[in-house]
C-alpha angles and dihedrals in degrees: 000000000000115000129198126238109258112227096174121121113268120214104222101183112108095002096144095045090049090053092056092050093051098049125115109218119233136028102298128209109287123252113224115178097185127016093185091061089047092057094046096050094053088072091064126122120298101252127131140197099218102172145013109304090006102267145031089262087060090224096141094225124145100223113206096014109152107167105052113069141129091275095054106030096090087068093058111129140173111273101175143339134196134193114226133196098279145350114320113228094147121097114237121249119205127203138151094357096310133106115216120200139156130213136203090252084074098252125132112204136201108199130182104255093214099047109014091236116151111257095175142334137193136191109238096176137242140261118229131194129152088206090068134067112249092034093204126048130178123178121344098153116100115224128245113216119206127162094347092308123115117211118197143147111247127223088254130057096293147084117221143206109203134185103254093219100047104014088230113155116262093176140344127207123188111223101183150330108295095184120118089262096043099051101202122143130165105234094147124099110218133240123210115212141128091025091301140101104229117209137167127229118214145147129274097232105341090266098126113004122218117203107279118236148154117231133194113210128194105255093218100044110014092238112151107249101171140004141178128197124210100206131042121272092261093052137068134208130050091113128172105235091152122068131263125253115209128204097201095182093056096033096239135139121201123198138167119221135216137231132294138189091274132029088229096058107120117280097341116135088026147119109230138191119209133184110256094217101043103021088226115151108246104171140005146169125202122209108250117243099209095167092059089220118119117244135160092265100153123143110269102187133062120244121267121204116221145149133224130225090275093054096252111162105233140172127201141187139176125244136207087243086072097250127120108217124209119199139182103250090221096051116033090153091066088067131236119333087211141353120215117211103233107154146346114283128253144108100253106081093177086067093053098265125141128340124283095159118112111230128239122221123200098182093268108049141013116235111208128186125206149134132286112344112244093235099051127102095176107117092204092064116089102157148013147188115230127197108219131197104237093213098053110012090240114153108239098185139345132209117196133213136195089236133046120270102233099148123083118267121243134200140202130166100333095324124112116204120202140159118223111182103313095336120104108201138186112207133190105253093215100049108012090238116156111253100172140347142184131193114224122204092258143001121303123221101165105067135224125302116203122203138149097348096316140092127215128198138162136212138208092257086070098257129137117198132199121201131187141165118289116233114236 
């Protein structure tokens, strides 16, 4: 099924509340347009998407993908869809023939990747606070799958290790007080590296703040092995609601941190490098606040590791001010080596402000999602994907959407996958030309997972979709 790019104006006010009101509760009967296609695609190449943004470098690349490419992508069609127990803001992870996804109803699902049938499900709770919008959240964290164990933050106060076949609990570790007065919520999607499960601690909606931290848990037991806090003991904020990137060869962790009560509170509003073994902070850079006026200027995107044509080892992340910042991995404190102009600034991403999208990197270019481009005057444009030269930060091309690009960007064989508003799009990586698109029933915040000749993506109406190549 080939969709068309929707250029109509999107009303953003009350989107999340509208999604809750329109949901059908329960795992509904699956929709399978074509069983013949389903059987053919299951014989695709053996590649997986085992964590958020595919790898610990957070580059969003489907390594080993052989089916999806510029020559075949126009034949992409819907294979199956399923409605879950709540809005889907989590990105799917794919491993060993299963798709793993959480919903804001609090359910974590294991679905058969070929058919969409439910293999297993488990209730991992919710967090509720009338001070936040939405007032009820389930699971946003995307799981990391290693050695048949699924690691994910629940919708409650805890982090979980689950059996990947049955979703039975192996261990559970509380990471904070998720009551209305405690403020904790597990936004972060974990990384597994250096013998640890690496997870961020952050607030639900900054009201109230817990003390922001990064923890390293024993993968077998859940025991906390290491931790690092980003504000002093007498302060709160500076949480990690994005996800960590890990340079396993150099032994470094990179995180971006959130807001606090004051711009001067510790390493809030910062990009930080930590030692993978000790979790000691080794380098950092805080966003300047030249105006002197407080605003919610935390980092919205997770770091992406990349290199330029000269082999420089760089790391980048997007900011609510609308810039994408590139840094030398060895010297964050020196400040950005370049800043790419991605979007207008502001702290309301649903209205096309800033960039929360985690970039993909294919070895040649960065692909960065964001809100309204700074040079547009078209009121129907609320988002865009920009291809960026990794050496200079120059924007090479830009493709616009009628909705903001909040979800991370993905890549396979010359094709860039992005979600702008409710539109899932496949773009030519060289030119930015639209190769294929599909309009979901609602906006997508979780991004596209690519595995074994298929893509998987969810929307805020609680649907997960699977697409594959149509046989001719």
